[in-house]
C-alpha positions as a Markdown table, in Angstrom:
| # | Residue | x | y | z |
|---|---|---|---|---|
| 1 | Met | -35.0 | -5.0 | -37.7 |
| 2 | Thr | -34.5 | -6.3 | -41.2 |
| 3 | Glu | -34.8 | -10.0 | -41.7 |
| 4 | Gln | -31.3 | -11.5 | -42.6 |
| 5 | Ser | -30.8 | -13.9 | -45.5 |
| 6 | Phe | -28.1 | -16.5 | -45.9 |
| 7 | Leu | -27.1 | -18.6 | -49.0 |
| 8 | Lys | -26.8 | -22.3 | -48.7 |
| 9 | Asp | -25.9 | -25.2 | -51.1 |
| 10 | Pro | -28.5 | -28.1 | -51.1 |
| 11 | Asp | -25.6 | -30.5 | -50.3 |
| 12 | Ser | -24.1 | -28.4 | -47.4 |
| 13 | Val | -24.7 | -28.9 | -43.7 |
| 14 | Leu | -24.1 | -25.5 | -42.0 |
| 15 | Asp | -24.6 | -23.8 | -38.7 |
| 16 | Tyr | -26.5 | -20.6 | -38.2 |
| 17 | Ala | -26.5 | -18.5 | -35.0 |
| 18 | Phe | -29.2 | -16.4 | -33.4 |
| 19 | Asp | -27.1 | -14.1 | -31.2 |
| 20 | Trp | -29.3 | -12.8 | -28.4 |
| 21 | Asn | -26.4 | -11.8 | -26.1 |
| 22 | Thr | -25.0 | -8.9 | -28.2 |
| 23 | Asn | -27.1 | -5.8 | -27.7 |
| 24 | Trp | -30.2 | -7.6 | -26.4 |
| 25 | Leu | -29.9 | -9.6 | -23.2 |
| 26 | Gln | -29.5 | -7.5 | -20.1 |
| 27 | Ser | -26.8 | -8.0 | -17.6 |
| 28 | Gly | -27.4 | -11.2 | -15.7 |
| 29 | Glu | -30.3 | -12.3 | -18.0 |
| 30 | Thr | -30.2 | -15.7 | -19.6 |
| 31 | Ile | -32.2 | -17.7 | -22.0 |
| 32 | Ser | -34.5 | -20.1 | -20.1 |
| 33 | Ser | -35.9 | -21.8 | -23.2 |
| 34 | His | -35.7 | -21.7 | -27.0 |
| 35 | Val | -37.7 | -23.1 | -29.8 |
| 36 | Val | -36.5 | -23.2 | -33.4 |
| 37 | Thr | -39.1 | -23.6 | -36.1 |
| 38 | Val | -38.0 | -24.6 | -39.7 |
| 39 | Ala | -40.1 | -24.3 | -42.8 |
| 40 | Ser | -41.0 | -27.6 | -44.6 |
| 41 | Gly | -38.4 | -28.7 | -47.2 |
| 42 | Ile | -35.2 | -28.0 | -45.3 |
| 43 | Thr | -33.9 | -30.1 | -42.3 |
| 44 | Lys | -33.1 | -29.0 | -38.8 |
| 45 | Asp | -30.3 | -31.5 | -37.7 |
| 46 | Ser | -29.9 | -30.0 | -34.3 |
| 47 | Asp | -30.1 | -26.8 | -32.1 |
| 48 | Ser | -28.5 | -25.7 | -28.9 |
| 49 | Glu | -28.0 | -22.6 | -26.7 |
| 50 | Gly | -25.0 | -21.4 | -24.9 |
| 51 | Ser | -24.0 | -17.9 | -23.6 |
| 52 | Gly | -27.0 | -16.3 | -25.1 |
| 53 | Ile | -26.5 | -17.6 | -28.6 |
| 54 | Val | -28.8 | -20.2 | -30.2 |
| 55 | Thr | -27.1 | -22.3 | -32.9 |
| 56 | Ile | -28.9 | -24.4 | -35.4 |
| 57 | Trp | -27.6 | -26.9 | -37.9 |
| 58 | Leu | -29.4 | -27.2 | -41.2 |
| 59 | Ser | -29.1 | -29.6 | -44.2 |
| 60 | Gly | -31.0 | -30.1 | -47.4 |
| 61 | Gly | -33.2 | -27.8 | -49.2 |
| 62 | Thr | -34.0 | -27.5 | -52.9 |
| 63 | Ala | -32.1 | -25.2 | -55.1 |
| 64 | Gly | -34.2 | -22.1 | -56.1 |
| 65 | Ser | -36.2 | -22.2 | -52.9 |
| 66 | Ser | -36.1 | -20.0 | -49.8 |
| 67 | Tyr | -37.0 | -21.2 | -46.3 |
| 68 | Ser | -37.8 | -19.4 | -43.1 |
| 69 | Val | -36.2 | -20.3 | -39.8 |
| 70 | Ala | -37.6 | -18.8 | -36.6 |
| 71 | Cys | -36.1 | -18.7 | -33.1 |
| 72 | Lys | -38.3 | -17.9 | -30.2 |
| 73 | Ile | -36.8 | -17.5 | -26.7 |
| 74 | Val | -38.0 | -16.9 | -23.2 |
| 75 | Thr | -35.6 | -15.3 | -20.7 |
| 76 | Ser | -34.9 | -15.5 | -17.0 |
| 77 | Tyr | -36.5 | -12.1 | -16.7 |
| 78 | Gly | -39.7 | -13.3 | -18.3 |
| 79 | Arg | -39.1 | -11.6 | -21.6 |
| 80 | Thr | -40.2 | -13.4 | -24.9 |
| 81 | Asp | -39.0 | -12.5 | -28.4 |
| 82 | Glu | -38.6 | -14.1 | -31.8 |
| 83 | Arg | -36.3 | -13.6 | -34.8 |
| 84 | Thr | -36.5 | -15.0 | -38.2 |
| 85 | Ile | -33.9 | -15.6 | -40.9 |
| 86 | Thr | -34.2 | -16.8 | -44.5 |
| 87 | Ile | -32.1 | -19.4 | -46.0 |
| 88 | Val | -31.8 | -19.1 | -49.8 |
| 89 | Val | -30.8 | -22.5 | -51.3 |
| 90 | Glu | -28.8 | -22.4 | -54.6 |
| 91 | Asp | -26.2 | -24.5 | -56.3 |
| 92 | Arg | -22.8 | -23.0 | -55.4 |
């Protein structure tokens, strides 16, 4: 799977979703726990999970920089997986 990239202005506060429900979780399987790790230099304001989707709110960052954001989950079936996105910060 290719890592996804998203543009963000340094002054914006935006939400990003890791969708585990569509085409990954099996019928009846839920997310038991999740951990979101954010590279230094950008701020994780909050994160939450609902219906198999982990949503993270990010603020800050420096124009001209890119930041990795990883989401690792453990499911009710004992499966573990991690996905990473890249946030590219530029003045918009």
